[in-house]
N, C-alpha and C positions, 0 to 999 in steps of 0.2 A: 504495499500500499504505498504511495505517493506521499509525502507531506505536503501539506497545502504550504504555498509561498504567500502569506498574509504580510503586507506592506508593514516595516516599522518592525516586525516581532524579532527577539534576539533568536539566533542560532544557538541549539547546544553546545557545540565547540566554542560559543562565546563565553561560557561559562568558565573553560581552563582558561582564557587569555586574561579575563577580567580577575580570577582568582588568583593568577600569577602576579598580577599588578598588587592586587591588597596583600598578598603574602609579602611582596618587594616593600611595599608600603608600611608594613607594621614592621618587619623584621630589620630593616635599615637602621631604625633609631634604637632598636634595642642594641646594637653590636655597639653604637657609639654611647650608650648608657653605661654598657658594661665597663668602657675606658675612664668613662669621664665621674662615674658615680665614686669611686674611691677619692679622686680630687676633691669634689665637691663637698663631700664628708669631712674632708680634713679642713678644707678652708671654713667651713658655717661651723663646724663644731656638733657634738651630738645634739643637744638641746634644739639648736635652730634648723638642723638638718630635720629632725623629728618632725617640728611643726611644719616644713616644708614638704614630707612627704604625707602629711595627715591633710595638708590642703589640698595636694595633688588627688589624694584617693577621695576627697570631697567632692569633685568634681561630677561625677556622676548622679550626685544627688541633686545637683541644680537639673538634672534631667527629668525629675518627676513635676517641675513645674510645666513643660510642655505640653503636659495631660496626654503624651502619646501622639503628639500632633506632627511631629518627626516622620515618624516611621508610616502614620497614617497619608502625609504627605507625598512619600514616595510612593506607597502604592497607586494614591489617587493620579498623579501624574503618569505613573507608568502605564495605568489603564484608558490614558486618553484613546481618544476615538479614530481607529483606524493608526494609531501611531502618530499624528498629527499634531502639531502646536496651533489649538483655537487660540481665539481672543479670551475663551473662558479658562482655559488652562495658562496662560499667562497672568490672568488675573487671579486665578488661584495661588500661582507661585509666589507673586508679588503681596498678595494679601497674608499668605502664611509665612512668608519672611518678616512680615513688619510685624504680624501677633506674636511670633516667636521672640523676635526682639524685645517686645515689650512683655513678655513672659520671663524672657531674662532679666531684665530690668527688676520687676515684681520678685524674683528670685535673689538677685543682687543685694535688694533694699531688706529683704526679710533676713537673709544670712547676716548681712553687714549689723542688723540691729542685735542678732544675738552674741554676735562677735565679744564685745566687752564682757557680757555675762560670762562665756567660756572661757576668756583670758583671765579674768578675775577670778572664778570658782571652779572650771573645769580642769584647767591646765595646772600643773606645777613644774612653772618655770623660774628660773632666778630673777628677783627683783630689776636687776639691770637690764633685762631684756623685755620686760613688760610691755612697754611703750614700742620697742622697736616691731615686736611680736603684732601687739594693735594693730599700727599702721601698713604692716605689710599683709595682714589678713584684710584690712580692709581695702587695700588695692586689689589683692585677690578676687575680693568678691566684685568689683568694678567689671572684671571679664567676663561677667556671667552675660551682659547682653550680644559680646564679642562671641563668647561660644555657643548661644543660642542661634546666632545668625550665620555662623560656619556651618552647625548643624544643617541649617535648613537649605543653604547651599550646597551642601554635600548631598543632601536627598534630591536636588535637582540633577546635579551630575549622576548619581547613581541610576535615577528613572530616565535619564537619556543614555545609560550605558556607557558613559563617557570616562570609566575608570581609569584608564591612562592617562588622561589629563588633568583629573583629581588629584592622583598620587604624584605625578611629577612635580602639582604646586604644592601638595602635602608634606613630601618626603624631606626638602629642604628645609621646611620650616619646623617640622617635627627635630630634625637632627639638631637644629637651634637653639631648642627648649633646652637642651643639655649644655651645650658649650657654651652660648651666649652669659648664662649665669656664673660660669667660671671667668669669664673674662670681666664682668661687670664687678666682682667682687675683687680682683685687682686694682679696680678704680676706687669703689667704696666698699670696705667691708662692712655690708649690713643686709639683713633679710628684706629689708624695703628694697634695695637694688637689686634684689633677684626677682622679687615679684615684679618691679616695674619694667623688668625686661621680658617676663614672662606676658604681662600684659601687650607690651609693645610686639611681641612675637602674636599674639591673638589678633592684635589690628593689621599687622603687615598681611597677615594669612586672608584677612577677611578683605582685604585690598587686592592680594595677588588672587584670589578667587573670582573676583568680578570681571573684568573684561574678557576672559575666555566664557562665561556663563551668559554675557550681553552677545557674543557671537553663535554660541550655542542656540540661544532663544534669543531672536532678535525681537519677537513680537512684546518682550518686556517693557520696551522704550514708549509703547501705548498701553500700558496695562493700568488697570484701575483697582482702586482698593473696594473691596465686594465682601463683607464680613459674612452675608448669606451663604457663600460658599463653603465656608468651614463649618456649618451644622452638621453635614454627615460626617467630616473627618472628626471630628471631636466626639461624636458618638461612638465611631470605630476606635478613636485615641484612646478613650475612656476606658473601653475594655483592656486595649493595650497596657495602660497604665495598671490596672489591676494584676494584670499578670506579671507586670515588671516590679510590682511590689512582692507578689506570691513569689517570684524566682528566688531574691537574696533569702528569702524565709525558707524555702526548699533546701538552698544550698548551703547555709550557714547555722541551721538548726540542730545539726550534728554536733558542730563545735560547743555551742552553748550546753547542750544536752550532756557532752562527756564532763564538761566543767562542773555541771550539777551533781549529776549521778555517780562520776568515778572520781576525778580531781580535775582542779585547775591545770595541775602539771602534767596531766595525762593527756590533756589536749596537744600539748607539742607534740606528741608522738602521732596525733593524726595530722595537725593542720600543718607541719613540715611537709611530710610526702603529699599531702593534698595541694598545697600551694605550686609544688613542683608540677606535678600532673595535670593540674590546673592551666598551666601555661600550653600546654598542647592545644587547648581550645582556641588559642590563635590562627590556628590553619582551620578550624572550622568555621571561626568568625569571618574568615578571606574566603571560604565558599560560600556561606549563609549570605553575606554582604552583597555578590554578586547573582546569587540566585534569585533572592526576595523579588528585587525589580523584573526580572525576567519572567518570572510565575505571574505576577501583577500585572504584566502587560498581555501576556499570552492565553491565560487561562477562560476569558470569555471567549476569544476570538478562533484560538486554535486550540482545542484539548489535547490533540494529538502532540503538537509539540509539546505541551505541559508537561506531559507524563514525561516526554524524552528528556527536558530540562531536569525534572524531578531525579529522574535515573541516573543522568549524568552527575549530578549535584552530590547525591548520594553516595555513588562509586568514587569520586573526586575524593570526598571526606574520609570514605574506607580507606582509600589507596594513602593519602595522607597522615592519616592518624595510626595506622597500625604498625608501620615500624617503629615510632619512639614509645608507642605504647607496649609493643612486644620487647624491647629491647628492656623499659623499665620494668616491666612486669620479670623478666627472666634474669637479671640481674642486681633487682631492687637492693638485695643484701649490701653485695659489693660495692655499688653504686653510693650508699648510703653511709656504708663504714665508711669510705675514702673521703666523702663530702664530710660528713660528723664524727661519727665514731663507732667502734663495733658494737658497744652498749646499746647505742640508740639504734642501730640497724637492727638489732635482735626484737626490738619492740616494735618498729615502724615496717620492715620490709612486708609482712602479710598485709598490712594495711595498705602499703603502695599496690600490690600484685591486684587487689580488689578494686580499687579505685580506678587502675588502668581499664579493666573490662567495663566500667560505668562510664569513663568519658569516652572510649570508642563507641558505644551504642548512644550515647547522648549526642555524639556527633550527628549520626544519622536522626536521632529525634529534632533537633535542632532545625534540621531541612522540612521534617514534616509538620512542626508546628510553625513555620515560615509559610508552609503551602496554605495552612488553615488561615493565616493571617490575609497571604496575598488574596483569596478569594472573598474577604469580607468578611470572616465569621472569627473574628478576635473574640467574641463572646463564648466561643466553645474553647478556646485556649483558656482563658480566665475561668472559667467554670471549672474546667476539667483541674487547673492548678488550685484551687481552692479547695475542691474535693480530695484533692491528693494531699494535702498538709492532713486532714483528718485520719487519712489511712496510714501515713507516713508516721506520723508522731507516736503511736502505741507500737508500731513495730520497731521504730528506733528504739524506746526506751525499753522494751523486751530483750531486744538484741544485746544491748548493754547489761541490763540484768544478769543476763545469762551467759555473756560471752565477752564481755567486758569491751574494750576500743576497737578491738578486731571486727567485733559485732556491730559496732556503729557502721565501720566501711563496708561490710557485708550488707546492712541494710538499705546503704545508701546505692550501692550497686542494684541491688534487687529493686529499688525505686526505678531506678535509670532504665532498666530491663524492662519493666512493665510500661512506663512511660513510652516507651520506643513501640511496644507491640499494642497498647491500646489506642496511641495518638494513631497509627497506620490504620487502625480499624476505623478510628473517627474520621482520617483523611478520604477513606474511600467511601464509606457512608455519606460525607457532605460532598464530593466530587467523584463520582463513580467513574468518570474515563482514567482517573489514577490507578486502578486495581492492576492492570498490566504492569505498571512501574513498580509497584510495590513487590510484586511476586516475581520482577526481574532481578531486584538487588537483594532478595530475601537469601540468596546462597551465600552473596558475599558477606552481610550482617551477621548470619547465622554461623557460619565457618569460623569468622572473624572473632566473634565472640567464645566461641567453642576454645578456638586456639589461645585465647586469651587465659580462659579457664583453667587449660592444660599447662599454660606458664606458671600458674601457680604452685604446682608441684614441686618438693625441693628437687634439687639438680646438682649434681656435681659441675665444676666449671667447662670442663672440656663436653660433657653433656649437653649443657645451657648452651654452648656454642654450635655446637651439631644442630639441637633444634630452633635456633636462630634461622639457621640457613634452610633446614628441611622443612618448618613449620611457615617462613615466608616463601618459599617456594610453592607450598601447596594452597596457600591464601590468595595469592597471585594466579595461580593455575585457575582457582577457579572462577577468579575475574575473570580473565583471560577466555577461557572456554565455555562457563555458563551463565555469565552475565553481558558479554559484549558480544555484540553481531559481528557478521561478514565485515559488513562495511566500514565499522567502527576499529575492526581490528588491523584492517588496511589502511585506515587514517591513521593509525598510531605509528604503524611501521613506517609510513609515508615519513610523519614528523621526525621520527628516529634518524632516518635517513637525510633529511634535510639538515638535523642539526650536527650528525656526523661529518656532511660534508663541509660545514661552515667552519668546524673545528679544523679540519684539515689545511683551510686555507693559510 
């Protein structure tokens, strides 16, 4: 059956190129951060560095003030009629950008109002740093409007599948976030200087986004402010906000329960491997960031292409996540022993193995969740997450009572496995054309989960190395022979040949 060629729709192979750009955009700053962070810690000192990291971690909380409007905008713009930019689309982009900026102002004012109370009563800092920290955090709050406006711009770029342009703009600014504060500290040894240059980087990013955006959507020059266009988006965005609130509860509930049921000290045996394994989700977000607008733009006009985009996205997530999860599962003890110490590894290695299984299947679940949001049923995801909390809480508690901290990791992995299975069923019920795609990727997800479960068995080092190569061969063999069709295998071989030809030049 030939796939229809509806205008303006992304092809499945675009997921690969867009994912590659997202990975480059996310990983490049990480390498710079690894090099610069020790110097920044040394120049700031532990107290000011701690404040700086807390401030950066609070960036995500400002996203609550957007009421899910950013993601809803991405969906609505990507789902524009026939893939064309109408005056209404331009009005929606302009109105959404203005409203998101205003929400950023509200979030900044609310955050700034609480800064004094937090500094006076919530932080234990030397008195000499009080004024410096207070002013630094006020400046950081002032970046809120630019943060939200940049999020709006990013929504537009991704809706038009302009990932290359967006990441080429974003990468140097993201790198500057780490380098420029070091340079500023040579001029003015103050946390205020660091926050000022962070704000400057955000303003520069806003300015840099604008010219390519206007070339991408020239209709914006005639756009009008029409708040009525946002009413359906805020309804969908409200449900997305519920999911955004439920997600961290589900993700961090285990740590609070461990501290309450076992001990606060035992939490470190869980949170340390969890923080490491959760870094693998950078690969998942790179794929989901490119698949969500593609699914949003195709689900109504071309169900067959939507199914192909879904299956391609899931297989790419599986192919990217499997190697780090397998390595972390097989070698959890020696890796933790080398990084921390053998005693810590004795307590945490089994936990890390369980978490690897969960992260792998959680990546697939992220794509399924994105599909449900893309077809406009964010309410289904929100209701599912709320129900999940009530089932997960007793499971987590009983697992801790009977099996200790490893039981918490096992409960988390079970929850993720159930998420994947149930969300796949929900996706098919809500969007019936997805059924062939879900069945198509099933061998990869089941075999991958089974292999990572086998990797939990205790093995000698030589056996673990042998298992690494054998199990990897089995997994990728399943993807090659059971999940890819003849055309996709030929396309992959063609890409490999082109890459080899370029390397030989």
